C-alpha atoms as a printed R data frame, in Angstrom:
    type eleno elety resid chain resno       x       y       z
1   ATOM     1    CA   MET     A     1  -4.052  14.472  -0.778
2   ATOM     2    CA   ALA     A     2  -5.647  13.132   2.375
3   ATOM     3    CA   GLN     A     3  -6.179   9.467   3.144
4   ATOM     4    CA   PHE     A     4  -9.547   8.099   4.227
5   ATOM     5    CA   ILE     A     5 -10.582   4.754   5.647
6   ATOM     6    CA   ILE     A     6 -13.821   3.127   4.544
7   ATOM     7    CA   VAL     A     7 -14.970   0.649   7.198
8   ATOM     8    CA   TYR     A     8 -17.388  -2.148   6.241
9   ATOM     9    CA   LEU     A     9 -20.103  -2.896   8.829
10  ATOM    10    CA   GLY     A    10 -22.753  -5.626   8.739
11  ATOM    11    CA   GLY     A    11 -24.046  -6.895   5.445
12  ATOM    12    CA   ASN     A    12 -26.135  -9.938   4.631
13  ATOM    13    CA   PRO     A    13 -24.509 -13.226   3.616
14  ATOM    14    CA   PRO     A    14 -25.269 -14.420   0.085
15  ATOM    15    CA   ALA     A    15 -28.209 -16.781  -0.386
16  ATOM    16    CA   SER     A    16 -26.164 -18.997  -2.714
17  ATOM    17    CA   PRO     A    17 -22.585 -19.404  -3.942
18  ATOM    18    CA   GLU     A    18 -23.660 -17.884  -7.269
19  ATOM    19    CA   GLU     A    19 -25.042 -14.800  -5.541
20  ATOM    20    CA   GLY     A    20 -21.789 -14.529  -3.587
21  ATOM    21    CA   GLN     A    21 -19.767 -14.681  -6.807
22  ATOM    22    CA   ARG     A    22 -21.930 -12.000  -8.448
23  ATOM    23    CA   HIS     A    23 -21.498  -9.685  -5.472
24  ATOM    24    CA   PHE     A    24 -17.759 -10.369  -5.239
25  ATOM    25    CA   SER     A    25 -17.401  -9.591  -8.955
26  ATOM    26    CA   LYS     A    26 -19.236  -6.245  -8.513
27  ATOM    27    CA   TYR     A    27 -17.056  -5.419  -5.502
28  ATOM    28    CA   MET     A    28 -13.835  -6.218  -7.391
29  ATOM    29    CA   ASP     A    29 -15.031  -4.120 -10.354
30  ATOM    30    CA   TRP     A    30 -15.684  -1.210  -7.955
31  ATOM    31    CA   LEU     A    31 -12.217  -1.553  -6.427
32  ATOM    32    CA   SER     A    32 -10.648  -1.699  -9.890
33  ATOM    33    CA   SER     A    33 -12.517   1.444 -10.909
34  ATOM    34    CA   LEU     A    34 -10.780   3.318  -8.069
35  ATOM    35    CA   GLY     A    35  -7.366   2.778  -9.680
36  ATOM    36    CA   LYS     A    36  -4.552   4.444  -7.738
37  ATOM    37    CA   THR     A    37  -7.112   6.129  -5.471
38  ATOM    38    CA   ALA     A    38  -7.256   2.846  -3.535
39  ATOM    39    CA   ILE     A    39  -4.116   2.825  -1.375
40  ATOM    40    CA   SER     A    40  -5.048  -0.404   0.439
41  ATOM    41    CA   PRO     A    41  -8.057  -1.768  -1.420
42  ATOM    42    CA   ALA     A    42  -9.386  -4.905   0.273
43  ATOM    43    CA   ASN     A    43  -8.669  -5.809   3.891
44  ATOM    44    CA   PRO     A    44 -11.151  -8.359   5.251
45  ATOM    45    CA   LEU     A    45 -11.039  -9.220   8.953
46  ATOM    46    CA   LYS     A    46 -11.562 -12.545  10.711
47  ATOM    47    CA   ASN     A    47 -11.062 -14.155  14.131
48  ATOM    48    CA   THR     A    48 -11.799 -10.895  15.953
49  ATOM    49    CA   HIS     A    49 -11.272 -10.752  19.714
50  ATOM    50    CA   THR     A    50 -11.970  -7.908  22.126
51  ATOM    51    CA   VAL     A    51  -9.376  -6.944  24.726
52  ATOM    52    CA   ASN     A    52 -11.238  -5.601  27.756
53  ATOM    53    CA   ALA     A    53 -10.152  -2.842  30.153
54  ATOM    54    CA   ASP     A    54  -9.210  -5.444  32.786
55  ATOM    55    CA   GLY     A    55  -6.835  -7.132  30.329
56  ATOM    56    CA   SER     A    56  -9.075 -10.129  29.666
57  ATOM    57    CA   ASP     A    57 -10.096 -10.964  26.115
58  ATOM    58    CA   THR     A    58 -13.257 -12.391  24.638
59  ATOM    59    CA   PRO     A    59 -13.999 -13.844  21.205
60  ATOM    60    CA   GLY     A    60 -15.948 -11.535  18.920
61  ATOM    61    CA   GLY     A    61 -16.031  -7.811  18.407
62  ATOM    62    CA   ALA     A    62 -17.986  -4.927  19.830
63  ATOM    63    CA   THR     A    63 -18.939  -3.896  16.269
64  ATOM    64    CA   THR     A    64 -19.896  -5.664  13.055
65  ATOM    65    CA   MET     A    65 -16.737  -4.439  11.306
66  ATOM    66    CA   SER     A    66 -15.750  -6.962   8.645
67  ATOM    67    CA   GLY     A    67 -12.990  -5.077   6.826
68  ATOM    68    CA   TYR     A    68 -11.741  -1.799   5.441
69  ATOM    69    CA   THR     A    69 -10.337   0.017   2.401
70  ATOM    70    CA   ILE     A    70  -7.980   2.991   2.470
71  ATOM    71    CA   ILE     A    71  -8.282   5.579  -0.299
72  ATOM    72    CA   GLU     A    72  -6.786   8.943  -1.187
73  ATOM    73    CA   ALA     A    73  -9.146  11.818  -1.908
74  ATOM    74    CA   ASP     A    74  -9.034  15.603  -1.923
75  ATOM    75    CA   SER     A    75 -11.883  15.952   0.608
76  ATOM    76    CA   ILE     A    76 -14.366  14.089   2.775
77  ATOM    77    CA   ILE     A    77 -17.018  14.964   0.169
78  ATOM    78    CA   THR     A    78 -15.055  13.095  -2.511
79  ATOM    79    CA   ALA     A    79 -14.393  10.171  -0.165
80  ATOM    80    CA   LEU     A    80 -18.122   9.942   0.658
81  ATOM    81    CA   SER     A    81 -18.992  10.021  -3.038
82  ATOM    82    CA   ILE     A    82 -16.620   7.106  -3.646
83  ATOM    83    CA   ALA     A    83 -18.093   5.149  -0.722
84  ATOM    84    CA   LYS     A    84 -21.669   5.716  -1.892
85  ATOM    85    CA   ASN     A    85 -20.872   3.724  -5.056
86  ATOM    86    CA   CYS     A    86 -19.615   0.666  -3.153
87  ATOM    87    CA   PRO     A    87 -21.651  -2.481  -3.855
88  ATOM    88    CA   PHE     A    88 -21.350  -3.483  -0.187
89  ATOM    89    CA   LEU     A    89 -24.350  -1.210   0.344
90  ATOM    90    CA   GLU     A    90 -26.410  -3.477  -1.959
91  ATOM    91    CA   ILE     A    91 -26.170  -6.363   0.529
92  ATOM    92    CA   GLY     A    92 -27.490  -4.375   3.482
93  ATOM    93    CA   GLY     A    93 -24.094  -3.277   4.772
94  ATOM    94    CA   THR     A    94 -23.181   0.190   5.941
95  ATOM    95    CA   LEU     A    95 -19.946   2.118   5.557
96  ATOM    96    CA   GLU     A    96 -18.169   4.526   7.858
97  ATOM    97    CA   VAL     A    97 -15.756   6.968   6.245
98  ATOM    98    CA   SER     A    98 -13.107   8.746   8.295
99  ATOM    99    CA   GLU     A    99 -10.086  10.854   7.441
100 ATOM   100    CA   LEU     A   100  -6.847   9.338   8.688
101 ATOM   101    CA   VAL     A   101  -4.723  11.664  10.772
102 ATOM   102    CA   GLU     A   102  -0.976  11.441  10.393
103 ATOM   103    CA   MET     A   103   0.712  11.220  13.789
104 ATOM   104    CA   HIS     A   104   4.271  12.442  14.216
105 ATOM   105    CA   CYS     A   105   5.745  10.587  17.146
């Protein structure tokens, strides 16, 4: 089976701690529903810096990527179907789904 990465982009912050808890609970339920399909289920990112072509670095990122999940699926169609059920979409976020390519070095 192939591995796919689901990248989390954007999303609106919760209006209250209670709203945040409700969303987090939905997200954890979604991850749990994936079972063994989720190879690396929840990988939030923080303290992002960009390394520029001249070797300098600047705080922040060029994208709104906030985390990722790695899943196994038999096709991109299946991976997209899984992503379309993610509650991250309910908070105005978007998802990018890509197949991971195994490199033999």
